[in-house]
C-alpha positions, 0 to 999 in steps of 0.5 A, a space after each residue: 501528477 496522478 492522485 493517489 488514494 491510500 487506505 490502511 485497515 488494521 483488524 477491520 478498522 480504517 486508520 485515518 491517514 493525512 496526505 503526507 502519510 498517504 503519499 509516503 506509504 503509496 510511493 514507498 510501496 509502488 517503488 518496491 512493487 515496480 522494481 519487481 520483474 513481473 510487474 508492469 511499469 505503472 500499476 493502477 492498483 496494488 493490494 497487500 494483506 499481512 496476516 500474523 499467525 498467532 501461536 497458542 
């Protein structure tokens, strides 16, 4: 079994994640990403950035 390290950062601050949440987030994202046609079967790293636009 491969070890997975998941880091969640919100507004520049690291959010602590226990092992269960790391596995849950990591496996969920990997499952979705691997189902995409142009992604190789077993990627080593996946980066996702989500930015919300603030309307003023």
